[in-house]
Legacy VTK file of the C-alpha trace (Angstrom):
# vtk DataFile Version 3.0
C-alpha trace
ASCII
DATASET POLYDATA
POINTS 291 float
-89.197 -97.204 81.442
-90.879 -95.008 78.848
-92.318 -96.313 75.602
-91.518 -94.964 72.139
-90.567 -91.334 72.000
-89.709 -89.425 68.813
-86.226 -89.369 67.275
-84.521 -86.530 65.472
-85.754 -86.152 61.908
-83.410 -88.136 59.632
-81.139 -86.156 57.350
-82.442 -86.446 53.759
-80.914 -89.445 52.024
-77.919 -88.866 49.791
-79.502 -90.973 47.043
-76.523 -90.758 44.697
-74.305 -92.280 47.370
-76.476 -95.373 47.900
-75.903 -98.567 45.912
-78.714 -100.074 43.858
-81.064 -102.750 45.114
-79.518 -105.687 43.262
-75.846 -104.899 43.716
-73.645 -103.541 46.438
-70.491 -101.497 46.429
-67.575 -100.653 48.647
-67.857 -97.369 50.519
-64.646 -95.817 51.956
-64.977 -95.639 55.740
-62.050 -94.608 57.936
-59.125 -96.974 57.218
-61.108 -99.522 55.204
-64.047 -99.945 52.831
-67.408 -101.404 53.799
-69.531 -103.392 51.370
-73.004 -101.840 51.346
-76.359 -102.789 49.803
-79.553 -100.743 49.896
-83.127 -101.292 48.774
-86.489 -99.566 49.091
-87.761 -96.072 49.791
-88.887 -94.271 52.898
-87.459 -93.744 56.382
-84.000 -95.361 56.615
-83.224 -98.559 58.500
-79.546 -99.506 58.906
-79.067 -103.239 59.573
-75.996 -104.490 61.481
-75.185 -108.211 61.417
-73.863 -110.344 64.237
-70.943 -112.696 64.721
-69.413 -114.081 61.505
-72.347 -112.838 59.425
-72.577 -110.293 56.643
-75.164 -108.162 54.854
-76.794 -111.217 53.299
-78.218 -112.419 56.627
-80.682 -109.525 56.372
-81.926 -110.393 52.858
-85.312 -111.657 54.010
-85.959 -108.744 56.372
-84.894 -106.253 53.695
-87.340 -107.882 51.281
-90.099 -107.674 53.878
-89.480 -104.081 54.954
-88.315 -102.343 51.774
-91.909 -101.580 50.760
-92.011 -98.967 53.515
-88.390 -98.216 54.398
-85.018 -97.649 52.787
-83.121 -100.691 54.066
-79.347 -100.597 54.194
-77.200 -103.580 55.151
-73.429 -103.877 55.100
-70.543 -106.229 55.826
-68.671 -105.152 58.956
-64.917 -104.786 58.578
-63.143 -108.127 58.211
-66.349 -109.903 57.215
-66.932 -111.287 53.712
-66.461 -108.424 51.229
-65.224 -105.697 53.615
-61.443 -105.578 54.181
-60.288 -105.746 57.794
-58.239 -102.561 57.663
-55.562 -101.770 60.221
-57.704 -101.371 63.333
-58.813 -103.998 65.827
-62.106 -105.920 65.729
-63.528 -104.456 68.929
-67.151 -103.464 69.275
-65.941 -99.882 69.650
-64.185 -100.068 66.274
-67.270 -101.534 64.605
-69.448 -98.852 66.221
-67.171 -96.092 64.977
-67.356 -97.657 61.507
-71.160 -97.796 61.642
-71.421 -94.171 62.720
-69.003 -93.067 59.991
-70.910 -95.063 57.364
-74.234 -93.554 58.430
-72.765 -90.048 58.217
-71.083 -90.745 54.867
-74.320 -91.948 53.296
-76.396 -89.094 54.661
-78.456 -91.306 56.971
-78.036 -89.368 60.209
-81.132 -89.895 62.358
-81.890 -93.333 60.914
-83.163 -96.302 62.896
-80.429 -98.868 63.512
-81.439 -102.554 63.614
-78.902 -104.969 65.094
-78.891 -108.601 66.136
-76.559 -110.271 68.640
-73.070 -108.832 68.093
-74.639 -106.345 65.692
-76.924 -105.209 68.502
-73.851 -104.740 70.692
-72.378 -102.600 67.902
-75.631 -100.657 67.859
-75.465 -100.117 71.608
-71.936 -98.762 71.240
-73.121 -96.388 68.518
-75.708 -95.040 70.961
-73.089 -94.725 73.682
-70.182 -93.372 71.622
-71.974 -91.313 68.973
-75.047 -89.561 70.400
-77.303 -88.117 67.722
-76.067 -90.250 64.840
-79.062 -92.581 65.012
-82.554 -91.516 65.994
-83.722 -94.879 67.324
-82.566 -98.492 67.568
-83.844 -102.060 67.563
-81.451 -104.217 69.579
-82.058 -107.965 69.530
-80.268 -109.776 72.355
-76.935 -107.923 72.465
-74.368 -109.932 74.472
-73.779 -107.053 76.905
-72.224 -109.234 79.581
-71.230 -106.267 81.812
-74.950 -105.833 82.554
-74.936 -109.238 84.260
-71.444 -110.724 84.678
-72.800 -113.913 86.243
-75.098 -114.538 83.285
-72.265 -113.828 80.886
-69.990 -116.244 82.705
-72.674 -118.946 82.550
-73.012 -118.550 78.786
-69.255 -118.666 78.311
-69.086 -121.873 80.368
-71.534 -123.442 77.933
-69.773 -122.159 74.817
-66.040 -122.376 75.557
-65.608 -126.175 75.843
-67.480 -126.804 72.587
-65.531 -124.150 70.686
-62.165 -125.230 72.121
-62.805 -128.871 71.273
-63.866 -128.002 67.726
-60.761 -125.882 67.114
-58.481 -128.587 68.492
-59.981 -131.396 66.433
-61.194 -129.782 63.205
-59.967 -126.197 63.009
-61.456 -122.684 63.101
-64.294 -123.314 60.644
-65.603 -126.085 62.864
-65.525 -123.663 65.800
-68.190 -121.618 64.019
-70.416 -124.702 63.901
-69.766 -125.396 67.576
-70.627 -121.855 68.613
-73.846 -121.686 66.617
-74.957 -125.135 67.724
-74.808 -123.953 71.350
-76.002 -120.347 71.084
-78.094 -120.345 67.888
-79.344 -123.921 67.353
-82.594 -122.749 65.768
-80.771 -120.817 63.063
-78.142 -123.501 62.470
-80.734 -126.203 61.974
-82.783 -124.050 59.603
-80.136 -122.909 57.112
-78.463 -124.923 54.354
-74.755 -125.646 53.901
-74.263 -122.743 51.484
-75.498 -120.280 54.105
-73.512 -122.016 56.837
-70.392 -121.647 54.694
-70.843 -117.875 54.602
-70.509 -117.886 58.397
-67.622 -120.373 58.328
-65.748 -118.184 55.853
-65.695 -115.494 58.555
-64.231 -117.836 61.189
-61.268 -115.474 61.868
-63.795 -113.036 63.353
-65.018 -115.556 65.952
-62.144 -115.392 68.427
-61.993 -111.568 68.698
-65.723 -111.443 69.363
-65.491 -114.101 72.085
-62.396 -112.760 73.853
-62.647 -108.980 73.639
-62.653 -107.329 77.076
-65.948 -105.515 77.595
-66.193 -101.910 78.750
-68.294 -101.390 81.885
-71.955 -100.528 81.409
-73.372 -98.775 84.450
-76.641 -97.059 85.230
-75.279 -93.660 84.244
-74.250 -94.986 80.834
-77.747 -96.322 80.213
-79.412 -93.156 81.504
-77.423 -91.053 79.049
-79.030 -92.849 76.087
-82.343 -91.103 75.486
-83.380 -92.187 71.975
-86.218 -94.709 71.586
-84.975 -98.296 71.757
-86.862 -101.513 71.110
-85.157 -104.480 72.782
-86.078 -107.888 71.371
-85.562 -111.299 72.917
-86.553 -114.862 72.062
-88.583 -116.984 74.448
-86.368 -120.007 73.738
-83.015 -118.250 73.816
-80.221 -118.899 76.304
-81.306 -117.626 79.747
-78.244 -115.404 79.989
-79.132 -113.524 76.814
-82.755 -113.118 77.881
-81.688 -111.764 81.275
-79.328 -109.259 79.683
-82.012 -108.081 77.247
-84.416 -107.473 80.127
-81.815 -105.569 82.124
-80.959 -103.419 79.132
-84.587 -102.519 78.507
-85.234 -101.704 82.162
-82.087 -99.597 82.449
-82.659 -97.399 79.405
-84.916 -94.405 79.934
-86.870 -94.700 76.665
-87.106 -98.410 75.885
-89.542 -101.269 75.563
-88.947 -105.020 75.659
-90.710 -107.430 73.308
-90.369 -111.202 73.567
-90.869 -113.188 70.354
-92.536 -116.507 71.265
-90.934 -119.628 69.860
-87.710 -117.864 68.921
-84.170 -118.573 69.918
-81.315 -116.081 69.810
-81.495 -115.167 66.099
-84.944 -113.605 66.206
-85.000 -112.179 62.691
-84.395 -115.627 61.148
-86.264 -117.871 63.573
-89.456 -115.786 63.745
-89.132 -113.562 60.672
-92.765 -112.465 60.459
-92.889 -111.499 64.143
-89.543 -109.688 63.844
-90.761 -107.777 60.797
-93.973 -106.814 62.569
-92.115 -105.575 65.647
-89.645 -103.497 63.626
-92.384 -102.115 61.359
-94.615 -101.077 64.268
-91.712 -99.520 66.163
-90.343 -97.609 63.175
-93.797 -96.441 62.110
-94.414 -95.069 65.601
-91.418 -92.739 65.430
-92.861 -89.375 64.444
-90.402 -86.676 63.345
-89.618 -83.756 65.571
-87.874 -80.458 64.861
-84.135 -80.288 65.323
-82.972 -78.432 68.374
LINES 1 292
291 0 1 2 3 4 5 6 7 8 9 10 11 12 13 14 15 16 17 18 19 20 21 22 23 24 25 26 27 28 29 30 31 32 33 34 35 36 37 38 39 40 41 42 43 44 45 46 47 48 49 50 51 52 53 54 55 56 57 58 59 60 61 62 63 64 65 66 67 68 69 70 71 72 73 74 75 76 77 78 79 80 81 82 83 84 85 86 87 88 89 90 91 92 93 94 95 96 97 98 99 100 101 102 103 104 105 106 107 108 109 110 111 112 113 114 115 116 117 118 119 120 121 122 123 124 125 126 127 128 129 130 131 132 133 134 135 136 137 138 139 140 141 142 143 144 145 146 147 148 149 150 151 152 153 154 155 156 157 158 159 160 161 162 163 164 165 166 167 168 169 170 171 172 173 174 175 176 177 178 179 180 181 182 183 184 185 186 187 188 189 190 191 192 193 194 195 196 197 198 199 200 201 202 203 204 205 206 207 208 209 210 211 212 213 214 215 216 217 218 219 220 221 222 223 224 225 226 227 228 229 230 231 232 233 234 235 236 237 238 239 240 241 242 243 244 245 246 247 248 249 250 251 252 253 254 255 256 257 258 259 260 261 262 263 264 265 266 267 268 269 270 271 272 273 274 275 276 277 278 279 280 281 282 283 284 285 286 287 288 289 290
């Protein structure tokens, strides 16, 4: 496992195509439009949210990091302000969207930052679209194919709570049930307004929980050669911590950092430590000539 190589130099930003810092806009991407916000100046960071979230979950990290980086966050298709379009809600679809958005906005070679399902999307960008991003920060992607037993254990903890919530109180309550099991630290910390933003995206919960996962073997990991920082929380579900460790050990240019005192949602539960890890990683990525 090698630590921190150098990514391809990012394509110069298409400044006229980026929205302003206080407002977002819809950017045509494939069969839909994605709501995008950007702030700051410097090397680009593209933030990808997790299950039932949207661009707003990154507000604090964007505020912290925009002094040094151009921070872009967006709503994935079917979430909040981005229409669902005609395609499915698979991680592959979201990865293809992310790659197309990065290309459209002139951010090729950027560093992608993803959490949970957003980290899974980031992994699929690395797998499906080599060269689009120059580096990635992946915080606890639920890559269950890396450890099917661990994935099955997590699902055994989640499924009864989600099923019971749907049966008794409906889909919005299923969001509460899921986050109370997998992300209790986040759910306890945020207010009802912020919880409602997740609940409003309840239709996205079932596809994320039931989508069949593509195999991830050693050859797949070995083919990904860009620098990757894998983050995990010391208090997170054991299955997610195991998967993060296996991902970091299987990639050829990766490092693993554990954030003490954090559960699954590292950027919200330990925001200062998350910021520091991303800042140090991104600052270490020196440019190199294109081949």
